[in-house]
C-alpha positions in Angstrom: 0.1 -0.1 0.0 0.9 3.7 0.3 1.7 3.6 3.8 4.4 6.1 5.2 7.2 4.5 7.1 8.5 7.4 8.4 12.0 8.4 8.7 14.9 6.3 9.2 18.2 6.8 10.7 20.8 3.9 10.8 23.9 4.4 12.6 27.0 3.5 10.5 30.8 2.8 11.5 29.8 2.3 15.1 30.3 -0.2 17.9 26.8 0.1 19.1 24.4 -1.8 17.0 21.2 -1.0 18.1 19.3 -2.9 15.3 21.4 -6.2 15.6 18.9 -9.1 15.9 20.3 -9.8 19.5 19.8 -6.5 20.8 16.5 -6.4 19.2 15.2 -9.7 20.6 15.9 -8.6 24.1 14.2 -5.1 23.9 11.0 -5.7 21.4 8.4 -6.5 23.9 5.8 -9.4 22.9 2.7 -8.4 21.1 -0.5 -8.6 23.2 -4.2 -9.0 22.1 -6.8 -6.1 22.6 -8.9 -7.0 25.7 -11.8 -7.7 23.6 -10.2 -10.0 21.3 -11.8 -13.5 21.0 -11.3 -16.9 19.2 -14.1 -18.3 16.7 -14.5 -21.8 15.7 -16.1 -22.7 12.5 -16.4 -26.3 10.9 -16.0 -26.8 7.5 -17.5 -30.3 6.3 -15.9 -30.0 2.5 -12.5 -28.9 3.4 -9.3 -30.2 1.3 -6.0 -31.3 2.4 -3.0 -30.4 0.7 -3.4 -33.3 -2.0 -7.2 -31.9 -2.5 -8.6 -35.1 -1.0 -11.9 -34.2 1.0 -11.5 -33.8 4.6 -13.6 -32.4 7.4 -11.9 -29.4 8.9 -12.0 -27.1 12.0 -10.9 -23.3 11.4 -9.5 -21.3 14.4 -10.2 -17.4 13.8 -8.6 -14.9 15.8 -7.5 -11.0 15.1 -4.4 -9.3 13.8 -2.3 -7.3 15.7 -0.9 -4.1 14.2 1.5 -1.8 16.2 0.0 0.5 18.3 2.3 3.0 20.4 4.7 0.8 22.5 2.7 -2.5 21.5 4.6 -4.4 18.7 3.0 -6.2 15.7 2.4 -9.8 15.7 4.1 -11.5 12.6 2.8 -15.2 13.5 0.6 -17.0 16.0 1.1 -20.2 17.9 -2.2 -22.2 18.0 -2.5 -24.8 20.6 -5.1 -27.6 21.1 -5.3 -28.1 25.0 -6.8 -31.0 26.7 -9.3 -30.0 29.5 -9.5 -33.5 31.5 -7.5 -32.6 34.6 -7.0 -29.8 36.9 -4.8 -27.9 34.3 -4.8 -27.8 30.5 -2.2 -30.0 28.4 -1.0 -29.2 25.0 -1.6 -32.0 22.6 -1.0 -30.4 19.3 0.7 -27.0 18.4 0.7 -25.3 14.9 2.5 -21.6 13.8 0.9 -19.8 11.4 1.8 -16.3 9.6 -0.5 -13.3 10.1 -2.6 -13.0 7.1 -1.0 -9.3 6.9 2.4 -10.5 7.8 3.7 -10.1 4.0 1.7 -6.7 3.6 1.8 -3.6 5.4 0.9 -3.7 8.8 -2.5 -1.7 8.3 -3.6 -5.1 6.8 -3.4 -6.7 10.3 -6.2 -4.3 11.5 -8.5 -5.1 8.5 -8.2 -9.0 8.3 -8.6 -12.0 10.7 -5.9 -14.7 10.7 -6.9 -18.5 11.0 -5.5 -21.7 11.6 -6.9 -25.2 10.1 -7.1 -28.3 11.6 -8.4 -31.7 10.2 -10.7 -33.4 12.4 -8.7 -36.3 12.3 -5.8 -34.6 14.1 -7.8 -33.5 17.1 -8.5 -35.6 20.2 -12.2 -37.1 20.0 -14.4 -37.5 22.9 -12.8 -35.1 25.6 -13.0 -31.6 26.2 -10.6 -29.3 24.4 -10.0 -25.7 23.9 -7.6 -23.7 21.4 -5.2 -21.2 22.9 -3.9 -18.4 20.3 -0.6 -17.0 21.5 0.4 -13.7 19.3 4.1 -13.6 18.6 6.6 -11.0 17.4 9.4 -11.5 14.6 11.9 -12.6 17.4 9.4 -15.4 18.7 8.6 -13.8 21.9 5.1 -14.8 23.0 2.3 -12.4 24.1 -0.6 -13.7 26.7 -2.8 -16.3 24.8 -6.7 -15.8 23.9 -9.0 -18.9 24.3 -11.7 -20.5 22.2 -14.9 -21.9 24.3 -14.4 -25.6 25.4 -15.7 -27.9 23.5 -15.8 -31.8 22.7 -15.8 -33.5 19.1 
């Protein structure tokens, strides 16, 4: 798009490397969802796998996160399937997905929802599960998750 990227000043020939990966990974905070963010689940009876075979799927939808003030952008998300049988949840499956706007200007993160697709055959049947979605910055630092409601397949 036609986003204004502002003014960039890059120091050259200095011992201080403020833009080095290591320094940025230490300093950039984790992205966080808005307090009103939610997870939405949708079943798809006629989905297709990578080989175009028909498969029943479950889609997990969640908002993108553009930077705002000191809050950084989420470039990707970790989506965890948690079983809810005991006192504490147990992660049984994890997938990482890029934000739908990750390759675009970050204003696209305000306009689109991201999602993660699971084949029903990947998910535990007959026991309560929920989905936890963690926002992550480009240095793999995780923010606090948002959760789906608990369901049994």
